[in-house]
Every structure is written in structure tokens, then in C-alpha cells.
N, C-alpha and C positions, 0 to 999 in steps of 0.2 A: 504493499500499499504506500501512498504518498507519506513522505516523512512528517509533514505538519498535521496536526489534529484537525480534520475536517468534518467530523461527525456532527451532523445537525446544523452545519453552517453553510451559508450561501456566500460564496466568495469567487473573486477573480484570481486565476492561477498567475503566478509569476513566470518568467521565463525559465527559471530552475525548476519549478513544479510541472510545467508543461513538458520540459525535457524528460523528467523522471516519469511522467505518465506515459510517454511515448516509449520509453526504454523498458518500462515494466508492462507495456501492452495494455494499459487500461484505456488508452485513446490511440488513434492511428491517423498519422498523415503520411500519404504515399504519393510521390516520392518523399522521403524523410527530409526535413529541412536541415539547413546548415546553421550550426551555432558558431558564432554570434551573428553571422551576416544577415540571416533571416529573422532575427528576433529583435523586438524591443523589450522593455522590461516587463510588459505585461500582454504581449501579443506575439503572433508569429506571422510572418508574410506569406500569402499565397500568390500564385502566379497565373497569369492569363493563358487559357487554353487556346485551341486552334479552330473552334467552331463559332461561327457568328451567324445569327439569323435575325431577320426582320420580318414584321408583319407585311404580307403580300396584298397590298391595297388593290392592285389590278385584279387579283383572282377574287377577292372579296367583291369587288364592284361587278365582275362579270358573273359570278354565281349568284349574287343576290340583288343585283340592280341598284346598289347603294349600300348604306352602312348597316352592318349587322347589329342588332340589338341583343346584347348578351344578358341572359337570365342568370344572375348570380347565384339563384337558389338551386339550379339544376345543371349548369354547364359542367362539361368535362374538359379541363385544360388540355390534357394530351391529345384528345380527338380534335379540338379547335386548332391547336398549334400544328399538328401533323397536316391538317387541310389547308391552313391559311398562313403559315410562315415559309420562308425560303432561305437557303443558304446564301450568304452574302458573298459575292466574288471576292477573292483576296489577291494582293499583288504577288511578286515572285518569292518575297520573304515572308509571306504568310499573313501580312497585316492588311488591316482595313482602315479606312478613315471614318471617324465619327464626326459628322458635321454638326454645327449648332442646332439645337432643337430636334435632333435625330436621337431615336431610341433603337437600341440593339440588345438582343439576348446573346449572351455568351457564357462561358463556363470555366471554372478553374482547372489548371493542370493537374492539382492534386485531388485525390480522395481523401475525405476526412470523416471521423466519427468513430463509432462502435457499435455494432449491431445489437450488443447486450446493453439494454438500458440500466441495468443494475450497476454498471460501471459509475453511475451517478455523475457523469460529466456531460454537459451541454456546451454550446458554443454559440457565438454570433459573428457574423462577417460585418466589418465596417470599412468605410473608405479610408484612404491615406490623405493626410491634411494637405500635403503638397499638391495632390491630384484634386482634391475637392476645391482648392483655391483656384484652379483654372476652370472650375464649373462642372467637374466630372463626378457624376453620381454613379456608384456601383451597384446599389441596390435601391429598389423602390419599396421602401417600408417593409422589407421582408428579411431581416437579418438573422433570424433565430434558426439554430441547427439543433433539433431536439436530441435529448439523450435517447440512444437507441437508433439513430440515423447513421447511415454510412453511404457514402457517395460523392461524386463531384458536385460542386456548388455552382448553382446557376446564378449568373450576375445579370441583373436588369439594369442596364447602362444607359444613361442619358446625359447629353452634352447641354448643360444650362449656361455654358459661357460663349465667348465671341469667336474662339479659335476652332479651327478643324483640328482634331486630336487623332494622332496616329496610334491605333492599337495593335501591338505586335505580340505574337504568342511568346510566353516566357518572361515578359516584363512583370515586375512585382506590382500588382494591381489593387490588392486589398490586404486587410489584416484580420487575423483570426483571433478572437478572445475567448478563452476556455474558462468555463465557470463550473464550480462545484454545486451540484443539486442537493437540496436539504435532505432528501431520502430517496430511496429507490422507487421509480414510477411503478404504478400498478398496471399500466397498459404498455404496449409495444408499438413498434413502428411497422411491423409486419403487415403487408398489404397496403400501406400508404402509397400514394400515386407517384411520390418522387423517391422513394426509398431504392437505394443502389442506382441511382440515375447516372447516365454517362452522357447525356445530351440536355440542352436546355428545355426541351420538351418532356423530359422525364425517362426517356429511353432512346437509344440509338434509332435513328430514322434516315432514310436516304435524302 
């Protein structure tokens, strides 16, 4: 177990405790981050993957003659995204340009988490301050990585600034904050739509 007494407490792990959790296999980040390069005092950097998707407005318009109205009470995201997103063409180095006021779905290189929720570790992904000051948002109000989740992390990226931003696979794009849960959860993530995802739509698609 972790060297600090975490029983019954909710707390943010330091770089030292994140490393210990990784080494003792209470939590997983694959590929393994490099210490100290990938760490701050209470977070670890994650890197941009090589899949970029956008909502295909032309397909939406062709199929429905206009704007789709999404019923939040019943929609299935994986079905919607499979039908109405498309891969964004990349440059020779694998990069794409995120233009001002443009929204892109991407994913981290790393898989993170632990499929056993009794590990009592959850996490959240947050932006990096230097990128945020350019106007780059890396998630749209969805930072939480639940205890028992394992997979790549989808990034809902929006450019709120005035500059074109080059997004290149491998760049340090966000930070993972790992947190101790107060007790072992009663439920699991089995069967959840994004569990073990490898693509921004929840599973690999063409």
C-alpha cells in the first residue's frame, strides 16, 4: 500500500505517491511516465495521441436536412459519433491545426486507470496553464476519471484564442491529478460506454 495513511481521507497524491502507486500497480499509466520530466508536484503530464475527429456538418445536413436535435434523455453517444464524426486529415508529421472557435475530439497516448475500483484511486484531467493562456481548452467540463476506469482519455478540445494552434502527436497536452477515494466504491465501471476506450467515440472505428 501507499506509505502515507490514506484510510478514510480524500486527498490529491503528490508526485512521490503517484510514482509509488504506479510501481505497486495500484494505478496504471501506459506508457509509463518519466520522472521527473513528466511530473509536477501533484500531477503527471499526459501526451497527445494521433486520432483527431470533428463533427461532420455536411453529413448531418445531408441526412437530416438541417440541424439534429439531440434528446439528452435517450441519445447514445457512440452511435451518434460513429455516424456523424469524421477523421481530420493530418499533415506529414501527424499534426492538425486547431483554428480559433474550432472543436476537435482527440485522445491521449496513454492509457490510465485501474479496472479494480477497490484500488480507491480516481483522477481528473486538467489543462496546462501555458496552453490555457493561449485559449486552448482540453476538456469541455468532463475531467473526471472514475475509480475502476481504464483506457485512453478523450480530449474535447476547443480553441478560444486568436491563434491557429498546431496539435502534434506526442506533445505534452494535459495533466493528470490522481486522488484518493474515501472508501471502496460499491459499483463498478463494467459495461460503461467509455470503459477501455481506445478512440474518442468510445471504441476503435474506421
